[in-house]
N, C-alpha and C positions, 0 to 999 in steps of 0.2 A: 215938766208935765207932758209936753208933746212926745218927749222921748219915751216916757212910760207907756203912753197910749199906743205908740207905734210898736213897741216891743210886745205889748199885749195882743195887738192885731196880728202881728207876725206869728206869735205863738198859736193864736186861734186858727190862723190859716194853715199852719204846719200840722196841727192836730186834725184839722178837717181833711187835709191831703192824706195823712196817715190812715184815717178812718176809711177814706175812699179806696186807698190801695188795699187795705185789709179786706174790705168788702169785695173788691174786684178779685183778689186772690182766692177769697172764699168761694165766690161764684165760679171761678175757673176750676177750682178743685172739685166742686160739686158737678160741674159739667164733665170733667174727666172721669169722675167716679161713675156717673151715669153711662158714659160711653164705654167704660171698661165693663160695667155690669151688663150692658147690652151685648158687648162682644163675647163675654163669657156665656151669656144665655144662648147666643147664636152658635157658639162652639159646642155647647152641650147638646143643643138640638141637632147639629150636624153629626156629632158622634153617635147620638142615639139613632138618628136616621141611618147612618152607615152600619151600625150594629144590626138594625132591623133588616137592612138589605143583605148583609153577610149571613145572618141567620136564615133568611129566606133562600139564599143561594146554597148554603150548607144543607138545608132541608131538601132542596131540589136535587143536589148532588147525591145525598144519602138515598133518596128515592130512586134515582137513576142507578146508583150502585147496587141497591137491593134488587132492582129489576134485572140488572146484568148478572148478579150472583144467582138469582133464581133461574135465569136463562142458562147460565153455564152449568149450574148444579142440578138442573131439571127439578126445580122446586125446593132445593136445599141451598140456603144462603149462609155460608160460613167463610169468614176471613179473619185471620189473626196476624199480628206482627209479633214475631217471637225472636229471641236471641238464638243463634245457631251454635250448636256444640257438636264436635266430631265424636264418633264412636267407631270401634272396629267391627266391621260387618261386611257382608256381601250383598250384591244386588242394589236396588234403589229404594228399599223400604225404610221409612223414617220412623222415629219414635216421637209421639206427641204427648202432652200432659193429660192427666185424667179429666180435667175440665172440658177439654175438646171432645172427649168421648161423650160426656153428658150432653153437650150442646148438639152434637151430631145425632145422638140417639133421640133427643127430643124432637128433632126435625124429620125423623124417619130415614136417615141416611143409611142405617144398617139394613133396611129392608130393600135397598136398591142395588144390592150386590157389592162387588169389590169397590172400595173407596179409592179415588185418585185425587191428587192435589197438584196444583200449580204452585211452584216455589219461585218467587221473584226476589232477587237481591235488592235491598233497599239501602239508601244512604244512611250511614250510621248517625248523622246529625239530626235525623228526623225523630222527634220525640214520640213516645209510644201513644200518646193521646191525640196526636195530630192526624189530619187526613192522609191516608196512605198514598193517595194518588199524586201528592206533591213531592214524594221522595224520588230521588234519581235512581232509576232501575238499571243495574249493571248486567244482569244475566237472569235467564229464566230456564227452568227445566221442570220436569214432572216426576212424580213418585207415587208409590203406594204407601201403606202404613203397616208397620210391623206390630207395634203394640202401643198402649197408652200408659207408659211408665215414666216418661220424662218429668223433670221437675217443672213446676208451674212457671210460665213465662219463657220457656225455652223449648227448642226442638232439636233432637239429636239426629245428625246426618251421617250416613255411611260414606266411605271414601269416594265412591262413584259420584254421589250427589254433591259432595263438598267440592270435588275438583271441577265439576262442570259449572258450579255457581261462582266459586272464588278463584279458581285456577291457582296461580302462584302468588296472588295478591295477599298482603298481610293486612288484616283488618282488626282494629282494636276491639270494636263492639260489632260483630257481624249480625245485622238484623235482616230477616227475610220475611216476606209476606207469604203466608200459607193460605191458599184459597181452594176450597172444594170445587172440583170440576167433574163433569161427565165426559169421558173420552170414548170415541168410537173404537171398535175392534179393528186391529190392523190386518191388512190383507197383503201388503207388499212392503219390502224394505230393501234399500240398496246401501251396502256397507263398503268401506274402503279401509284396508289395513294401513296403519301409520308407519309402516316399515316393512322390510322384506322378511321372509321366513315363515309367515303364517301358513302359506300353502304347502310347506314341507311337512306339516303335521299330518300323520295318517288319519284319515276320516275326520278332517277338520270341521266338516259340517255337523257331525255328531257332537264334537267338542263345543261348537258354537251353540248348538241346541241346548246342551247342558248348562251353559252359562246363562242363556236367556231365560231358563226356568227360574232363575233367582231374581228376575226383573218383572215388574208389573207394567211398566210403561217404556216407550221409546220416544225420544224427542229429536227432531231434525237438528243437526249440528252438534249433538252430544257425542262424547267419546266414552266408550266403555272398554273394560279390560277383560280379555279371555286368558285364563290360566291353564297351562298344560304342564303339570308337574311343577318344577321350579321356574319354568319359563313363563313369561307373560307377554301378551300382544295387545296393542291398543287398536281399536277399530272406531272409525268415525261414521256416524249415521248421515248419509248424503241425501236420501230421499225416503219418504214414507207415504203410504196411501192407506185410507182415503183422506187423511189430514196430516198436518205437520207434527202432531203429537197423537199417539195411538196407545190403546191398551193391548197387551200381548198375552193376557190371561184367557185361557180356555178358547183359543182360536188357532187356526192353521194359517201361517203367514209364509208367503213366498219370499225367499231371500236371494239376492244377487250380490256377489262379492266382486268388486272392481279390483283392478290392478293396484298394487301398493303405491303409496306416494313416495316416489324416488327422491324427492327433495329432502326427505327426513332420514335417508339412509346413513348419512354422515353423522347424524346426531344420536344414533341408537347403538347400543352394544349387543344387540340381539344376534344370536348365532344364525348362520346361513349355511345350508348344505350346497356345496359346489358339485355339480354332476361330473362323474368320471366316465370316459369311454374306455371299454376294455381294450387293453393293448396300447393306449395312448398315454404319454408321459406328461404330467403337469408339474410346473415349478412354482414355488412360493417360499415365503419366509415367515417363521413363527417366532414370536418373542417369548421370553421366559415367563412361565406361569399362564400363558394364553393357549387357546385351542384354535385350530383350523379344522373345519369339518367338510367331509366329502360324502358322496353317496354313489352307489353303482347298483345295477339291476341284474339279477340272475333269472334267466328264462326257464321254463319247465323242462325243455330238452336238456339244457345244461345241468339242471338240478338232478335229473335222473342219472346222468353220467357220473356226477360227483357222488351220489348215493351208492352207485355200484362200485366205486373205488377206482375207476379208470381215469379220473381227472380230478384235479384239485385247483383251488383258487390261490394265486400268489399275489400278496400285497407287498409291494417293494417300496421302501423309502431309502433313498440314497442322500446322505448329508454331504454338503460341499465344504463346510467349515469344520475344522478340528476343535475349535474352542466351544462350540455349542453342542447340544445333545437334545434328542427328542425321545418321546415314548409314543407308541402307536396302540390305539384301542379300536376294536371293531365290535359292532352290535347289529342286531336285526330288530325288526318290528316286534313289540311296540316301543322299544327304547330308541328314540330318534337321535339324541346327542350323547354318545358314550363318554364316560368320565373315568377317573382313576379307580373308582370303586364300583361303578356300574357299567359293565361291559360283558361281552361273551368271549372275546379273544383279545390277547394283548401281547406286546413285545417290548422288552425293556433293555435290550442289548445296547451297548455303547456304539455310537457311529451309525453306519447303515444297517438296515434291518430288512429281513424277509420273513413274512408271516404267511404260513401255509394253512389254508382252510380246506379240509377234506378228510380223507381217510375213513370213508364210510360213516361220516358223522350224520346221524339222523336229523339233527337240528338244521342242517343246511338245506333248506327248501327254497323254492322259487320265491322271489320277492326282492324288496329293496334292502340293501345293507348300507350301514353308515360307518365312516371311518373318522376317528378323531386323532389328529396329530398334535401332541401336547409338547410345548416348549419346556423341557426339563431344566436346561441350563443355557443361559446366554441367548443371543439371537442366532437362529440357525436357518440357513438357506438349504432347501432340499428339493428333490425330485421324487414325485410319487406316481406309481402306476399300479394298475390291477390287470392281471392277465390270467388266462386259463392254461394250465399245463397238463399235457398228456403223460401219465406216469406209467403206462404199459410198456413203452419202449425202454424206459429207464430200468424197470424191474427185470426185463428180459436180459439186458446187458449185464446187470449186476449178477444175475443167476449164472450167466455164461462165464463170467470172470471167476466167480467163486468155485464153480465146478472144475474149471481148468486148473485152479491153484491147489486143490485138495489132492494130496498124494496118498496112496494106500499105505505107504510105509512112513508117513509123517510122524515126527517126534515133537513133543512139546518143549519149547525153550524154557529153561529154568528161571530166566530173568523176566521176559516179557509175556510168558504164557501163551505165545502163539505157536501154532503147529508149523514146523519147518521140515523140509525133506531130509531124510536121514543122511543123504549124501552131502548136504551142506550144513548140517546142524552144528558141527564143531566150529566152522568158520563163522557162522552166524552168532553163536554164543560168545565167541571171543570179541567180536565187534560190539555185540549188544551190551556185554558187561562193562566195556570201556565207555560207551557213549550214551546208553539209555538207563533210566532208573524207573522202577515201578512205584507208583503212589501207594503208600502203606495205609492210607485212610480206609477205615472199615467200609467196604462196599464200593470203593472207587476202582482201583486196579488199572488206572490209566497209565500208559507207557509214555514217559516224557524224556526229552533230551535233557542231559545233565545241566546245561546252561539255562534251560527253561524251568527246571524243577523249583527254583527259588521263587518264581512268580506264580506258581500253582498253589492256590490256597482253597480251603474249605470253610464254608460258613459255620460258625460255632452254634448257630441256632437250628438250621435245617440240614446241614451237612452237604449241601450242594457245592460243586467245584466251580471255581471262577479264576480268571486272571486277576493278579494283584490289583490292577487298576479298576476292576469292576466291582470289587467287594464293597467299596464305600457306597456306591449307588444301590447295590443290592440290599444292604442293611437299611438304607434310608427308605427305599421303596417298599420292601417286603416286611421289614421287622420293626419299623418305627410305629409306636402305638397311634391308632387313629380313633378319634372321637366321633361316634355316630350321633346325629341329631337326636336320636331317641334315648341317648344316655349310655349306650354300650361302648366299651373301649376294647378294640380288637386289632390284630395285625391285618395286613392287606388281604391275604388269601381268605382268612376267616371273615373279614369285613365284606368282601365281594359275595361270599356265600350268604352272609347274614342279610345284606341288603337285597339279595335276590330272592330269598325264601321266607325269612321270618321277621324282618324289621317292620314294625307297624307303620312306618313312614315311607315304605317302599311304594313305588308307583306301579300300578297294575292297570290293565285295560278291562274296565268293568264289562262283564258279559251282558249286561242289561241296558246300560246307557251308552256304551262305547267310548266313554271318556277315560282319560288317564287320570287316575285319582289315587290318593293314599289308601293302602289296603286296610289300615286300622288293626286293632287287636282281634283276638278270637271272638267270633259271634257268640251271643248268649244262647241262642237256640241250638240244641244238640243236633237237630235234623239238618240245620245249615252247616254245622261242623262236619257231619258225615258227607254232605254234598261237596265239601271243599270250598265253601264260600268264604270270602273275607268279610270283615265287619261292614265295609261299605256295600258289598254286594248283597249282604243280608238285609240291609236297610233299603237299598235301591230296588231289590227284587220284590219288596213288599208292596210296590205300586201295582195297581190292578190294570188290566187291559181286557177288552172283550175277546172272547174266543172266536176264531174265524169260523168255526163250524156251528156253534150253538148261540153265540152272542153273549154268553154268560160272563160276568166279570170275574176274572181269575187272577191271582197274584202271579207276577212274572216268573218267580222262582218255582212255582208249582204248576206252570203251564204244561210242561212235558208230562208230569204225572197225570194231570187232568186229561190230556189227549189220549194217553195210554189207557186210563181207567174208564173213560166215558166214550171215547170215539174210536177204540181199537178196531171194532168190527167194520166201521165205515171207512 
């Protein structure tokens, strides 16, 4: 009986302990649940409070950004983050999407004159909807706008703008910030060529002016390219006034050109003209397929003597090595760097060469002349000199020798066709028939030694006479078909004439802008064709300028007619 009561009491106590433990566990769970709920409420309140603070900060930043945009744009607030795409063009004008035109037009930007934009490179990881100020800015430049035809979400950049923003970096998604700004008109610019040779361009300031006409802005630190025919020169903007970024539209700007950066000379393949002193010998080495260029100057007094025929110019190139060979090309302004197909005088003989310029040539006027030594074969070491030669003494001695040799009873030799004194004609003919032979090629008639006759050959194309070792070079230089960039295929002599007179891609000095430009095809206006204007000059001459006498705006190509017709009496 006691055993059963004790077992029942233990069971009751065990059940009470279990109930107490379950109640205690339930109370602990409830306490933890209340604490977790309280923590969640506090977290939610903190998050909401942080969002309200962030929203207030974002609103403040937006208001500050709007004020800055209005200040920079003088009342126009425009900023977009767009994907940059390259396009082939000149200058610094970009292409924007049509929606930008609508937004700018609504704010009255079109009424404020030419539009300028600040372009800032953004970190590609920044999403389009985020605040643009948090992106990492890698480069900044300024530009104008060409047209509003780009696809939505993108901006098209010309090579000048692209190279200043991205340099040589490879960017998967190039994003830039385009912001409307108002720039002051520039009054002063200091530029520095990034290599030598720019100062060798004739009238290089006019060439620079023509290049800057294609730009709307300049930014300090930017590098832009000046093209002179097929040559290009890079110039860095060192200093600008009155600000570090200026507008160069409809303004007169003073330009200073610093000395070129000599540290970049080894990194550029740009041609350089080496000055030659008359009568002094210079030595150099030219590699196959490469050019060495020189220049010399002819004064007015010397030019007059050359024009009268009493003096000529001797360009002499003496080669030291027998394995190599060169060609020599000479030109005058406006052709700065003569080539195989663009030159005024040339020499293609094997070995050493002497090129004589003169003989009452009317094109030999005072000025700068340029020489190109081309490495035709192998590496050639040579000595080059330019000298003035008096030809009056030479002519006098030749005349005296000729008159002394002419005999009144001279007889023509049946073999060599020379006139020999009748007293010695039999002895001469016996010797001449044994040792000399007359070239039978039509129009040649050269008297040759019998042992030399085998090496005397004529070109099958032009009929000119050469030594056997020279005919291969002659055929390659003069008769190998040459492809002109305009599509014409001609031989060398015809190609030189074609590129000098009729090729639409030939370089001419524009009589209106002074720049070296491609001539283009025949102008459409018949009056321009009668004036001898090229296509470029027809377009360039259509620009107007005020007449110095009456102030009336007249087209440049009609200014001479206007002066004669209106101001002839005055």
